[in-house]
All heavy atoms as a GROMACS GRO file, in nm:
protein
  632
    1MET      N    1   3.621  10.025  10.089
    1MET     CA    2   3.681   9.915  10.030
    1MET      C    3   3.698   9.803  10.143
    1MET      O    4   3.667   9.681  10.117
    1MET     CB    5   3.818   9.936   9.974
    1MET     CG    6   3.883   9.820   9.907
    1MET     SD    7   4.036   9.873   9.828
    1MET     CE    8   4.097   9.715   9.770
    2ASP      N    9   3.731   9.843  10.259
    2ASP     CA   10   3.751   9.744  10.366
    2ASP      C   11   3.620   9.683  10.408
    2ASP      O   12   3.620   9.569  10.467
    2ASP     CB   13   3.809   9.813  10.489
    2ASP     CG   14   3.955   9.867  10.460
    2ASP    OD1   15   4.022   9.808  10.378
    2ASP    OD2   16   3.988   9.970  10.520
    3LYS      N   17   3.508   9.742  10.378
    3LYS     CA   18   3.378   9.685  10.413
    3LYS      C   19   3.312   9.597  10.309
    3LYS      O   20   3.200   9.553  10.334
    3LYS     CB   21   3.286   9.795  10.456
    3LYS     CG   22   3.329   9.877  10.577
    3LYS     CD   23   3.235   9.987  10.621
    3LYS     CE   24   3.284  10.052  10.736
    3LYS     NZ   25   3.190  10.159  10.785
    4ILE      N   26   3.379   9.578  10.206
    4ILE     CA   27   3.326   9.498  10.089
    4ILE      C   28   3.354   9.344  10.122
    4ILE      O   29   3.469   9.305  10.136
    4ILE     CB   30   3.377   9.530   9.952
    4ILE    CG1   31   3.343   9.676   9.922
    4ILE    CG2   32   3.325   9.443   9.851
    4ILE    CD1   33   3.409   9.730   9.797
    5ASN      N   34   3.249   9.270  10.144
    5ASN     CA   35   3.262   9.126  10.168
    5ASN      C   36   3.330   9.059  10.055
    5ASN      O   37   3.310   9.090   9.936
    5ASN     CB   38   3.128   9.057  10.195
    5ASN     CG   39   3.068   9.107  10.320
    5ASN    OD1   40   3.135   9.144  10.414
    5ASN    ND2   41   2.927   9.114  10.324
    6ARG      N   42   3.422   8.964  10.086
    6ARG     CA   43   3.489   8.880   9.991
    6ARG      C   44   3.606   8.951   9.923
    6ARG      O   45   3.677   8.888   9.844
    6ARG     CB   46   3.404   8.816   9.896
    6ARG     CG   47   3.293   8.735   9.944
    6ARG     CD   48   3.200   8.667   9.834
    6ARG     NE   49   3.216   8.704   9.700
    6ARG     CZ   50   3.150   8.807   9.640
    6ARG    NH1   51   3.056   8.868   9.705
    6ARG    NH2   52   3.173   8.834   9.511
    7LEU      N   53   3.626   9.082   9.932
    7LEU     CA   54   3.729   9.154   9.862
    7LEU      C   55   3.855   9.145   9.948
    7LEU      O   56   3.864   9.188  10.062
    7LEU     CB   57   3.693   9.303   9.839
    7LEU     CG   58   3.791   9.371   9.747
    7LEU    CD1   59   3.708   9.491   9.683
    7LEU    CD2   60   3.916   9.425   9.809
    8VAL      N   61   3.955   9.075   9.890
    8VAL     CA   62   4.083   9.062   9.955
    8VAL      C   63   4.190   9.133   9.876
    8VAL      O   64   4.214   9.102   9.760
    8VAL     CB   65   4.122   8.909   9.975
    8VAL    CG1   66   4.260   8.898  10.038
    8VAL    CG2   67   4.013   8.838  10.048
    9ASP      N   68   4.257   9.226   9.933
    9ASP     CA   69   4.352   9.306   9.872
    9ASP      C   70   4.492   9.262   9.914
    9ASP      O   71   4.542   9.296  10.015
    9ASP     CB   72   4.333   9.458   9.907
    9ASP     CG   73   4.436   9.550   9.843
    9ASP    OD1   74   4.513   9.498   9.752
    9ASP    OD2   75   4.443   9.667   9.874
   10ASN      N   76   4.557   9.180   9.825
   10ASN     CA   77   4.689   9.131   9.852
   10ASN      C   78   4.799   9.208   9.778
   10ASN      O   79   4.912   9.161   9.774
   10ASN     CB   80   4.695   8.981   9.815
   10ASN     CG   81   4.618   8.897   9.914
   10ASN    OD1   82   4.616   8.930  10.037
   10ASN    ND2   83   4.548   8.794   9.862
   11TRP      N   84   4.758   9.318   9.719
   11TRP     CA   85   4.858   9.399   9.644
   11TRP      C   86   4.945   9.479   9.743
   11TRP      O   87   4.891   9.545   9.832
   11TRP     CB   88   4.789   9.502   9.559
   11TRP     CG   89   4.715   9.427   9.439
   11TRP    CD1   90   4.584   9.380   9.445
   11TRP    CD2   91   4.767   9.402   9.313
   11TRP    NE1   92   4.550   9.324   9.324
   11TRP    CE2   93   4.659   9.335   9.236
   11TRP    CE3   94   4.882   9.429   9.249
   11TRP    CZ2   95   4.677   9.293   9.108
   11TRP    CZ3   96   4.898   9.388   9.116
   11TRP    CH2   97   4.798   9.319   9.045
   12ALA      N   98   5.078   9.466   9.730
   12ALA     CA   99   5.165   9.539   9.819
   12ALA      C  100   5.191   9.685   9.772
   12ALA      O  101   5.238   9.771   9.856
   12ALA     CB  102   5.300   9.470   9.833
   13ASP      N  103   5.165   9.716   9.648
   13ASP     CA  104   5.204   9.848   9.599
   13ASP      C  105   5.085   9.895   9.506
   13ASP      O  106   4.998   9.814   9.472
   13ASP     CB  107   5.330   9.836   9.509
   13ASP     CG  108   5.398   9.972   9.489
   13ASP    OD1  109   5.345  10.071   9.537
   13ASP    OD2  110   5.492   9.976   9.415
   14GLY      N  111   5.084  10.017   9.466
   14GLY     CA  112   4.985  10.075   9.385
   14GLY      C  113   4.923  10.200   9.436
   14GLY      O  114   4.958  10.244   9.538
   15THR      N  115   4.828  10.248   9.354
   15THR     CA  116   4.764  10.380   9.387
   15THR      C  117   4.640  10.355   9.480
   15THR      O  118   4.562  10.275   9.451
   15THR     CB  119   4.727  10.455   9.264
   15THR    OG1  120   4.841  10.464   9.180
   15THR    CG2  121   4.658  10.585   9.288
   16THR      N  122   4.630  10.437   9.581
   16THR     CA  123   4.515  10.443   9.665
   16THR      C  124   4.441  10.576   9.642
   16THR      O  125   4.508  10.681   9.640
   16THR     CB  126   4.553  10.433   9.814
   16THR    OG1  127   4.618  10.311   9.833
   16THR    CG2  128   4.431  10.444   9.903
   17TYR      N  129   4.314  10.567   9.622
   17TYR     CA  130   4.230  10.688   9.597
   17TYR      C  131   4.143  10.713   9.720
   17TYR      O  132   4.092  10.619   9.776
   17TYR     CB  133   4.142  10.669   9.473
   17TYR     CG  134   4.220  10.641   9.346
   17TYR    CD1  135   4.242  10.515   9.302
   17TYR    CD2  136   4.264  10.752   9.274
   17TYR    CE1  137   4.315  10.486   9.184
   17TYR    CE2  138   4.340  10.732   9.152
   17TYR     CZ  139   4.367  10.601   9.113
   17TYR     OH  140   4.430  10.582   8.997
   18ILE      N  141   4.133  10.842   9.761
   18ILE     CA  142   4.058  10.879   9.874
   18ILE      C  143   3.960  10.988   9.824
   18ILE      O  144   4.006  11.082   9.760
   18ILE     CB  145   4.141  10.926   9.990
   18ILE    CG1  146   4.227  10.816  10.043
   18ILE    CG2  147   4.052  10.992  10.099
   18ILE    CD1  148   4.330  10.857  10.142
   19VAL      N  149   3.834  10.969   9.856
   19VAL     CA  150   3.728  11.066   9.813
   19VAL      C  151   3.650  11.099   9.937
   19VAL      O  152   3.599  11.003  10.007
   19VAL     CB  153   3.638  11.011   9.702
   19VAL    CG1  154   3.524  11.112   9.670
   19VAL    CG2  155   3.722  10.978   9.578
   20GLU      N  156   3.627  11.226   9.963
   20GLU     CA  157   3.550  11.272  10.066
   20GLU      C  158   3.430  11.347  10.007
   20GLU      O  159   3.451  11.434   9.920
   20GLU     CB  160   3.624  11.363  10.165
   20GLU     CG  161   3.722  11.297  10.246
   20GLU     CD  162   3.797  11.389  10.347
   20GLU    OE1  163   3.740  11.403  10.458
   20GLU    OE2  164   3.894  11.444  10.309
   21VAL      N  165   3.308  11.322  10.060
   21VAL     CA  166   3.187  11.389  10.009
   21VAL      C  167   3.122  11.444  10.135
   21VAL      O  168   3.092  11.365  10.229
   21VAL     CB  169   3.098  11.292   9.934
   21VAL    CG1  170   2.974  11.366   9.884
   21VAL    CG2  171   3.168  11.229   9.818
   22ALA      N  172   3.085  11.566  10.129
   22ALA     CA  173   3.012  11.628  10.246
   22ALA      C  174   2.901  11.721  10.200
   22ALA      O  175   2.920  11.798  10.106
   22ALA     CB  176   3.111  11.704  10.330
   23THR      N  177   2.794  11.716  10.268
   23THR     CA  178   2.687  11.813  10.260
   23THR      C  179   2.656  11.856  10.397
   23THR      O  180   2.714  11.809  10.499
   23THR     CB  181   2.556  11.741  10.199
   23THR    OG1  182   2.503  11.650  10.296
   23THR    CG2  183   2.585  11.672  10.067
   24PRO      N  184   2.566  11.952  10.413
   24PRO     CA  185   2.528  11.994  10.550
   24PRO      C  186   2.479  11.888  10.642
   24PRO      O  187   2.489  11.892  10.762
   24PRO     CB  188   2.427  12.108  10.529
   24PRO     CG  189   2.458  12.162  10.392
   24PRO     CD  190   2.501  12.034  10.314
   25THR      N  191   2.425  11.780  10.585
   25THR     CA  192   2.363  11.668  10.672
   25THR      C  193   2.428  11.536  10.649
   25THR      O  194   2.390  11.439  10.712
   25THR     CB  195   2.216  11.659  10.633
   25THR    OG1  196   2.207  11.629  10.493
   25THR    CG2  197   2.140  11.786  10.665
   26MET      N  198   2.535  11.523  10.567
   26MET     CA  199   2.594  11.395  10.540
   26MET      C  200   2.743  11.409  10.520
   26MET      O  201   2.789  11.503  10.457
   26MET     CB  202   2.522  11.329  10.419
   26MET     CG  203   2.570  11.192  10.377
   26MET     SD  204   2.692  11.169  10.252
   26MET     CE  205   2.658  11.281  10.124
   27TYR      N  206   2.814  11.310  10.559
   27TYR     CA  207   2.961  11.300  10.529
   27TYR      C  208   2.991  11.158  10.493
   27TYR      O  209   2.953  11.060  10.564
   27TYR     CB  210   3.041  11.338  10.655
   27TYR     CG  211   3.187  11.319  10.629
   27TYR    CD1  212   3.271  11.414  10.564
   27TYR    CD2  213   3.252  11.208  10.689
   27TYR    CE1  214   3.402  11.390  10.539
   27TYR    CE2  215   3.388  11.194  10.671
   27TYR     CZ  216   3.466  11.280  10.600
   27TYR     OH  217   3.598  11.266  10.576
   28ARG      N  218   3.073  11.135  10.391
   28ARG     CA  219   3.118  11.006  10.340
   28ARG      C  220   3.260  11.014  10.306
   28ARG      O  221   3.306  11.105  10.255
   28ARG     CB  222   3.039  10.957  10.223
   28ARG     CG  223   2.886  10.949  10.242
   28ARG     CD  224   2.848  10.831  10.321
   28ARG     NE  225   2.840  10.716  10.239
   28ARG     CZ  226   2.808  10.592  10.275
   28ARG    NH1  227   2.785  10.572  10.404
   28ARG    NH2  228   2.806  10.502  10.188
   29PHE      N  229   3.332  10.906  10.346
   29PHE     CA  230   3.478  10.892  10.322
   29PHE      C  231   3.491  10.758  10.248
   29PHE      O  232   3.456  10.650  10.303
   29PHE     CB  233   3.549  10.897  10.455
   29PHE     CG  234   3.697  10.874  10.434
   29PHE    CD1  235   3.785  10.983  10.418
   29PHE    CD2  236   3.759  10.752  10.450
   29PHE    CE1  237   3.924  10.972  10.404
   29PHE    CE2  238   3.893  10.728  10.437
   29PHE     CZ  239   3.975  10.846  10.411
   30TYR      N  240   3.556  10.759  10.125
   30TYR     CA  241   3.579  10.637  10.056
   30TYR      C  242   3.728  10.628  10.030
   30TYR      O  243   3.797  10.719   9.999
   30TYR     CB  244   3.513  10.643   9.920
   30TYR     CG  245   3.363  10.663   9.925
   30TYR    CD1  246   3.299  10.788   9.918
   30TYR    CD2  247   3.281  10.552   9.935
   30TYR    CE1  248   3.168  10.802   9.923
   30TYR    CE2  249   3.140  10.564   9.943
   30TYR     CZ  250   3.084  10.688   9.942
   30TYR     OH  251   2.949  10.700   9.942
   31ARG      N  252   3.777  10.503  10.049
   31ARG     CA  253   3.917  10.474  10.025
   31ARG      C  254   3.932  10.344   9.953
   31ARG      O  255   3.872  10.242   9.994
   31ARG     CB  256   4.000  10.468  10.156
   31ARG     CG  257   4.144  10.439  10.133
   31ARG     CD  258   4.225  10.395  10.257
   31ARG     NE  259   4.178  10.262  10.302
   31ARG     CZ  260   4.213  10.147  10.253
   31ARG    NH1  261   4.288  10.140  10.151
   31ARG    NH2  262   4.166  10.034  10.300
   32TYR      N  263   3.994  10.347   9.829
   32TYR     CA  264   4.010  10.225   9.755
   32TYR      C  265   4.150  10.221   9.709
   32TYR      O  266   4.210  10.315   9.652
   32TYR     CB  267   3.914  10.233   9.626
   32TYR     CG  268   3.774  10.206   9.658
   32TYR    CD1  269   3.695  10.311   9.693
   32TYR    CD2  270   3.723  10.085   9.643
   32TYR    CE1  271   3.562  10.287   9.725
   32TYR    CE2  272   3.590  10.055   9.673
   32TYR     CZ  273   3.514  10.164   9.718
   32TYR     OH  274   3.373  10.141   9.746
   33HIS      N  275   4.209  10.103   9.722
   33HIS     CA  276   4.344  10.072   9.673
   33HIS      C  277   4.324   9.992   9.543
   33HIS      O  278   4.261   9.890   9.542
   33HIS     CB  279   4.419   9.990   9.776
   33HIS     CG  280   4.561   9.947   9.736
   33HIS    ND1  281   4.593   9.820   9.725
   33HIS    CD2  282   4.665  10.021   9.701
   33HIS    CE1  283   4.719   9.817   9.685
   33HIS    NE2  284   4.762   9.935   9.673
   34LEU      N  285   4.376  10.038   9.437
   34LEU     CA  286   4.380   9.979   9.302
   34LEU      C  287   4.235   9.932   9.269
   34LEU      O  288   4.213   9.811   9.237
   34LEU     CB  289   4.469   9.857   9.302
   34LEU     CG  290   4.618   9.885   9.305
   34LEU    CD1  291   4.698   9.759   9.323
   34LEU    CD2  292   4.666   9.959   9.186
   35PRO      N  293   4.133  10.024   9.257
   35PRO     CA  294   4.002   9.973   9.226
   35PRO      C  295   3.985   9.911   9.089
   35PRO      O  296   3.907   9.824   9.074
   35PRO     CB  297   3.918  10.110   9.235
   35PRO     CG  298   4.022  10.213   9.216
   35PRO     CD  299   4.147  10.164   9.280
   36GLU      N  300   4.075   9.945   8.994
   36GLU     CA  301   4.077   9.889   8.860
   36GLU      C  302   4.102   9.737   8.869
   36GLU      O  303   4.054   9.660   8.783
   36GLU     CB  304   4.170   9.959   8.769
   36GLU     CG  305   4.316   9.952   8.804
   36GLU     CD  306   4.357  10.059   8.908
   36GLU    OE1  307   4.270  10.136   8.956
   36GLU    OE2  308   4.478  10.064   8.940
   37GLU      N  309   4.173   9.689   8.971
   37GLU     CA  310   4.201   9.543   8.981
   37GLU      C  311   4.082   9.466   9.027
   37GLU      O  312   4.079   9.345   9.017
   37GLU     CB  313   4.319   9.524   9.075
   37GLU     CG  314   4.449   9.583   9.020
   37GLU     CD  315   4.499   9.517   8.897
   37GLU    OE1  316   4.469   9.400   8.873
   37GLU    OE2  317   4.571   9.588   8.816
   38PHE      N  318   3.985   9.534   9.087
   38PHE     CA  319   3.871   9.468   9.147
   38PHE      C  320   3.736   9.503   9.073
   38PHE      O  321   3.635   9.453   9.113
   38PHE     CB  322   3.856   9.508   9.293
   38PHE     CG  323   3.985   9.473   9.370
   38PHE    CD1  324   4.077   9.576   9.404
   38PHE    CD2  325   4.008   9.345   9.410
   38PHE    CE1  326   4.190   9.544   9.474
   38PHE    CE2  327   4.124   9.314   9.479
   38PHE     CZ  328   4.211   9.412   9.516
   39SER      N  329   3.750   9.588   8.975
   39SER     CA  330   3.619   9.647   8.908
   39SER      C  331   3.539   9.540   8.831
   39SER      O  332   3.422   9.554   8.815
   39SER     CB  333   3.662   9.760   8.817
   39SER     OG  334   3.741   9.714   8.714
   40ASN      N  335   3.601   9.429   8.791
   40ASN     CA  336   3.518   9.327   8.718
   40ASN      C  337   3.429   9.249   8.817
   40ASN      O  338   3.327   9.197   8.778
   40ASN     CB  339   3.608   9.234   8.642
   40ASN     CG  340   3.675   9.301   8.525
   40ASN    OD1  341   3.620   9.392   8.471
   40ASN    ND2  342   3.789   9.247   8.482
   41GLU      N  343   3.474   9.237   8.943
   41GLU     CA  344   3.401   9.154   9.043
   41GLU      C  345   3.315   9.233   9.134
   41GLU      O  346   3.216   9.188   9.182
   41GLU     CB  347   3.501   9.073   9.122
   41GLU     CG  348   3.432   8.968   9.204
   41GLU     CD  349   3.527   8.874   9.275
   41GLU    OE1  350   3.649   8.881   9.243
   41GLU    OE2  351   3.492   8.802   9.364
   42PHE      N  352   3.361   9.359   9.164
   42PHE     CA  353   3.290   9.433   9.269
   42PHE      C  354   3.237   9.567   9.207
   42PHE      O  355   3.321   9.651   9.165
   42PHE     CB  356   3.378   9.459   9.384
   42PHE     CG  357   3.427   9.338   9.452
   42PHE    CD1  358   3.551   9.290   9.425
   42PHE    CD2  359   3.344   9.272   9.545
   42PHE    CE1  360   3.592   9.167   9.482
   42PHE    CE2  361   3.388   9.154   9.604
   42PHE     CZ  362   3.512   9.101   9.574
   43GLN      N  363   3.107   9.591   9.204
   43GLN     CA  364   3.051   9.708   9.143
   43GLN      C  365   3.099   9.841   9.217
   43GLN      O  366   3.111   9.944   9.157
   43GLN     CB  367   2.899   9.704   9.139
   43GLN     CG  368   2.827   9.687   9.268
   43GLN     CD  369   2.769   9.820   9.320
   43GLN    OE1  370   2.761   9.912   9.239
   43GLN    NE2  371   2.736   9.827   9.446
   44GLN      N  372   3.127   9.828   9.349
   44GLN     CA  373   3.176   9.950   9.416
   44GLN      C  374   3.307   9.991   9.363
   44GLN      O  375   3.336  10.110   9.350
   44GLN     CB  376   3.185   9.917   9.567
   44GLN     CG  377   3.055   9.883   9.642
   44GLN     CD  378   3.048   9.729   9.647
   44GLN    OE1  379   3.076   9.654   9.552
   44GLN    NE2  380   2.989   9.677   9.758
   45ALA      N  381   3.394   9.900   9.335
   45ALA     CA  382   3.529   9.926   9.280
   45ALA      C  383   3.508   9.990   9.139
   45ALA      O  384   3.581  10.088   9.100
   45ALA     CB  385   3.612   9.804   9.270
   46GLN      N  386   3.417   9.947   9.058
   46GLN     CA  387   3.389  10.002   8.923
   46GLN      C  388   3.339  10.142   8.942
   46GLN      O  389   3.374  10.231   8.861
   46GLN     CB  390   3.288   9.914   8.846
   46GLN     CG  391   3.258   9.971   8.710
   46GLN     CD  392   3.385   9.986   8.623
   46GLN    OE1  393   3.454   9.892   8.605
   46GLN    NE2  394   3.405  10.106   8.572
   47GLN      N  395   3.257  10.168   9.040
   47GLN     CA  396   3.210  10.303   9.065
   47GLN      C  397   3.329  10.395   9.100
   47GLN      O  398   3.329  10.505   9.053
   47GLN     CB  399   3.111  10.310   9.174
   47GLN     CG  400   2.972  10.243   9.137
   47GLN     CD  401   2.880  10.223   9.249
   47GLN    OE1  402   2.917  10.236   9.364
   47GLN    NE2  403   2.758  10.196   9.217
   48MET      N  404   3.421  10.349   9.176
   48MET     CA  405   3.536  10.431   9.208
   48MET      C  406   3.621  10.453   9.081
   48MET      O  407   3.673  10.566   9.061
   48MET     CB  408   3.626  10.371   9.313
   48MET     CG  409   3.740  10.453   9.353
   48MET     SD  410   3.694  10.620   9.405
   48MET     CE  411   3.729  10.608   9.582
   49VAL      N  412   3.637  10.358   8.998
   49VAL     CA  413   3.709  10.376   8.872
   49VAL      C  414   3.641  10.484   8.787
   49VAL      O  415   3.702  10.570   8.725
   49VAL     CB  416   3.715  10.243   8.791
   49VAL    CG1  417   3.760  10.261   8.645
   49VAL    CG2  418   3.807  10.142   8.860
   50ASN      N  419   3.504  10.484   8.779
   50ASN     CA  420   3.434  10.586   8.714
   50ASN      C  421   3.454  10.723   8.770
   50ASN      O  422   3.468  10.823   8.698
   50ASN     CB  423   3.280  10.557   8.715
   50ASN     CG  424   3.249  10.424   8.642
   50ASN    OD1  425   3.329  10.375   8.563
   50ASN    ND2  426   3.136  10.376   8.662
   51ILE      N  427   3.456  10.733   8.905
   51ILE     CA  428   3.486  10.862   8.973
   51ILE      C  429   3.621  10.914   8.934
   51ILE      O  430   3.637  11.028   8.901
   51ILE     CB  431   3.471  10.853   9.124
   51ILE    CG1  432   3.320  10.831   9.162
   51ILE    CG2  433   3.522  10.972   9.202
   51ILE    CD1  434   3.295  10.791   9.307
   52VAL      N  435   3.727  10.826   8.948
   52VAL     CA  436   3.860  10.865   8.912
   52VAL      C  437   3.870  10.913   8.760
   52VAL      O  438   3.931  11.012   8.729
   52VAL     CB  439   3.961  10.746   8.932
   52VAL    CG1  440   4.099  10.781   8.881
   52VAL    CG2  441   3.968  10.720   9.088
   53SER      N  442   3.805  10.837   8.679
   53SER     CA  443   3.804  10.881   8.533
   53SER      C  444   3.745  11.016   8.514
   53SER      O  445   3.791  11.094   8.434
   53SER     CB  446   3.726  10.774   8.448
   53SER     OG  447   3.802  10.652   8.442
   54ALA      N  448   3.635  11.042   8.580
   54ALA     CA  449   3.562  11.172   8.568
   54ALA      C  450   3.655  11.285   8.627
   54ALA      O  451   3.658  11.391   8.560
   54ALA     CB  452   3.430  11.167   8.645
   55VAL      N  453   3.722  11.262   8.732
   55VAL     CA  454   3.812  11.363   8.790
   55VAL      C  455   3.928  11.389   8.690
   55VAL      O  456   3.960  11.505   8.662
   55VAL     CB  457   3.865  11.330   8.923
   55VAL    CG1  458   3.970  11.412   8.975
   55VAL    CG2  459   3.741  11.326   9.024
   56GLU      N  460   3.984  11.277   8.639
   56GLU     CA  461   4.096  11.288   8.544
   56GLU      C  462   4.052  11.371   8.419
   56GLU      O  463   4.126  11.458   8.369
   56GLU     CB  464   4.151  11.151   8.507
   56GLU     CG  465   4.231  11.086   8.609
   56GLU     CD  466   4.279  10.944   8.569
   56GLU    OE1  467   4.218  10.886   8.479
   56GLU    OE2  468   4.373  10.900   8.629
   57GLU      N  469   3.932  11.340   8.368
   57GLU     CA  470   3.886  11.405   8.247
   57GLU      C  471   3.854  11.551   8.282
   57GLU      O  472   3.892  11.644   8.203
   57GLU     CB  473   3.758  11.334   8.199
   57GLU     CG  474   3.708  11.395   8.069
   57GLU     CD  475   3.585  11.314   8.014
   57GLU    OE1  476   3.591  11.188   8.016
   57GLU    OE2  477   3.491  11.383   7.976
   58THR      N  478   3.789  11.580   8.389
   58THR     CA  479   3.750  11.716   8.423
   58THR      C  480   3.871  11.809   8.437
   58THR      O  481   3.875  11.924   8.395
   58THR     CB  482   3.674  11.718   8.554
   58THR    OG1  483   3.552  11.641   8.533
   58THR    CG2  484   3.628  11.863   8.596
   59PHE      N  485   3.976  11.756   8.504
   59PHE     CA  486   4.098  11.834   8.528
   59PHE      C  487   4.210  11.810   8.428
   59PHE      O  488   4.325  11.852   8.453
   59PHE     CB  489   4.142  11.815   8.673
   59PHE     CG  490   4.045  11.868   8.772
   59PHE    CD1  491   3.959  11.784   8.839
   59PHE    CD2  492   4.031  12.003   8.796
   59PHE    CE1  493   3.865  11.828   8.927
   59PHE    CE2  494   3.936  12.053   8.885
   59PHE     CZ  495   3.857  11.966   8.956
   60MET      N  496   4.172  11.734   8.322
   60MET     CA  497   4.273  11.698   8.218
   60MET      C  498   4.405  11.637   8.278
   60MET      O  499   4.516  11.660   8.228
   60MET     CB  500   4.314  11.823   8.132
   60MET     CG  501   4.187  11.877   8.063
   60MET     SD  502   4.225  12.019   7.953
   60MET     CE  503   4.259  12.146   8.069
   61LEU      N  504   4.383  11.553   8.378
   61LEU     CA  505   4.498  11.489   8.444
   61LEU      C  506   4.565  11.380   8.353
   61LEU      O  507   4.679  11.361   8.360
   61LEU     CB  508   4.456  11.429   8.573
   61LEU     CG  509   4.399  11.524   8.678
   61LEU    CD1  510   4.356  11.455   8.804
   61LEU    CD2  511   4.508  11.626   8.713
   62LYS      N  512   4.490  11.313   8.266
   62LYS     CA  513   4.544  11.216   8.181
   62LYS      C  514   4.641  11.275   8.081
   62LYS      O  515   4.753  11.220   8.062
   62LYS     CB  516   4.440  11.139   8.103
   62LYS     CG  517   4.362  11.036   8.186
   62LYS     CD  518   4.258  10.965   8.093
   62LYS     CE  519   4.179  10.868   8.176
   62LYS     NZ  520   4.081  10.796   8.095
   63LYS      N  521   4.608  11.391   8.029
   63LYS     CA  522   4.686  11.462   7.939
   63LYS      C  523   4.821  11.503   8.008
   63LYS      O  524   4.927  11.491   7.952
   63LYS     CB  525   4.614  11.587   7.885
   63LYS     CG  526   4.655  11.635   7.744
   63LYS     CD  527   4.572  11.754   7.708
   63LYS     CE  528   4.465  11.716   7.616
   63LYS     NZ  529   4.395  11.828   7.546
   64GLN      N  530   4.807  11.553   8.132
   64GLN     CA  531   4.926  11.596   8.203
   64GLN      C  532   5.016  11.478   8.239
   64GLN      O  533   5.137  11.490   8.231
   64GLN     CB  534   4.887  11.669   8.335
   64GLN     CG  535   4.823  11.801   8.311
   64GLN     CD  536   4.771  11.867   8.441
   64GLN    OE1  537   4.788  11.811   8.546
   64GLN    NE2  538   4.700  11.978   8.426
   65ARG      N  539   4.956  11.365   8.273
   65ARG     CA  540   5.035  11.249   8.307
   65ARG      C  541   5.116  11.199   8.186
   65ARG      O  542   5.232  11.156   8.201
   65ARG     CB  543   4.943  11.132   8.366
   65ARG     CG  544   5.027  11.019   8.412
   65ARG     CD  545   4.944  10.902   8.473
   65ARG     NE  546   4.815  10.935   8.519
   65ARG     CZ  547   4.704  10.863   8.486
   65ARG    NH1  548   4.719  10.757   8.410
   65ARG    NH2  549   4.585  10.899   8.525
   66LYS      N  550   5.042  11.193   8.074
   66LYS     CA  551   5.116  11.148   7.953
   66LYS      C  552   5.230  11.241   7.913
   66LYS      O  553   5.336  11.197   7.871
   66LYS     CB  554   5.011  11.140   7.831
   66LYS     CG  555   4.920  11.020   7.847
   66LYS     CD  556   4.824  11.020   7.730
   66LYS     CE  557   4.730  10.900   7.740
   66LYS     NZ  558   4.627  10.896   7.636
   67LYS      N  559   5.212  11.374   7.935
   67LYS     CA  560   5.320  11.468   7.911
   67LYS      C  561   5.436  11.441   8.000
   67LYS      O  562   5.550  11.440   7.962
   67LYS     CB  563   5.265  11.608   7.926
   67LYS     CG  564   5.369  11.715   7.891
   67LYS     CD  565   5.306  11.844   7.902
   67LYS     CE  566   5.405  11.960   7.870
   67LYS     NZ  567   5.344  12.095   7.891
   68GLN      N  568   5.409  11.417   8.129
   68GLN     CA  569   5.515  11.389   8.226
   68GLN      C  570   5.589  11.262   8.195
   68GLN      O  571   5.712  11.253   8.202
   68GLN     CB  572   5.452  11.377   8.366
   68GLN     CG  573   5.409  11.510   8.424
   68GLN     CD  574   5.334  11.500   8.554
   68GLN    OE1  575   5.296  11.390   8.591
   68GLN    NE2  576   5.331  11.609   8.630
   69GLU      N  577   5.516  11.158   8.147
   69GLU     CA  578   5.575  11.030   8.109
   69GLU      C  579   5.670  11.047   7.994
   69GLU      O  580   5.774  10.994   7.988
   69GLU     CB  581   5.464  10.928   8.080
   69GLU     CG  582   5.396  10.876   8.205
   69GLU     CD  583   5.266  10.798   8.176
   69GLU    OE1  584   5.241  10.777   8.049
   69GLU    OE2  585   5.210  10.742   8.264
   70ARG      N  586   5.624  11.134   7.894
   70ARG     CA  587   5.713  11.155   7.774
   70ARG      C  588   5.843  11.228   7.823
   70ARG      O  589   5.952  11.196   7.775
   70ARG     CB  590   5.637  11.239   7.671
   70ARG     CG  591   5.547  11.163   7.587
   70ARG     CD  592   5.499  11.242   7.461
   70ARG     NE  593   5.449  11.370   7.486
   70ARG     CZ  594   5.317  11.398   7.517
   70ARG    NH1  595   5.235  11.300   7.522
   70ARG    NH2  596   5.284  11.523   7.542
   71LEU      N  597   5.824  11.329   7.909
   71LEU     CA  598   5.952  11.398   7.957
   71LEU      C  599   6.039  11.307   8.037
   71LEU      O  600   6.167  11.319   8.019
   71LEU     CB  601   5.901  11.515   8.040
   71LEU     CG  602   5.835  11.625   7.972
   71LEU    CD1  603   5.781  11.729   8.074
   71LEU    CD2  604   5.923  11.700   7.874
   72LEU      N  605   5.986  11.215   8.110
   72LEU     CA  606   6.077  11.119   8.186
   72LEU      C  607   6.152  11.026   8.097
   72LEU      O  608   6.257  10.978   8.132
   72LEU     CB  609   5.985  11.044   8.296
   72LEU     CG  610   5.940  11.129   8.406
   72LEU    CD1  611   5.835  11.042   8.492
   72LEU    CD2  612   6.053  11.181   8.494
   73ARG      N  613   6.092  10.989   7.989
   73ARG     CA  614   6.154  10.892   7.897
   73ARG      C  615   6.269  10.956   7.824
   73ARG      O  616   6.361  10.889   7.775
   73ARG     CB  617   6.056  10.839   7.794
   73ARG     CG  618   5.964  10.735   7.855
   73ARG     CD  619   5.883  10.673   7.737
   73ARG     NE  620   5.785  10.764   7.682
   73ARG     CZ  621   5.658  10.752   7.683
   73ARG    NH1  622   5.607  10.650   7.744
   73ARG    NH2  623   5.579  10.843   7.627
   74LYS      N  624   6.271  11.088   7.816
   74LYS     CA  625   6.385  11.152   7.737
   74LYS      C  626   6.516  11.155   7.816
   74LYS      O  627   6.533  11.137   7.927
   74LYS     CB  628   6.349  11.299   7.714
   74LYS     CG  629   6.238  11.312   7.611
   74LYS     CD  630   6.208  11.453   7.575
   74LYS     CE  631   6.101  11.458   7.464
   74LYS     NZ  632   6.069  11.594   7.438
   0.00000   0.00000   0.00000
């Protein structure tokens, strides 16, 4: 995120996502703060939103988060 030209993150709060990808010959580290806020303008942020959605779906995290939110409201 820090290397994307013209992207200015003035948000003081919010979720930061970190993804590490490694193979025997390559290592990548990605860090994005609130990618959904930048996804309309920056395709890299949209790609991170897609990764987060895939992880949430794979591990059923959305379902768990909604359940936790219901419990907190009680």
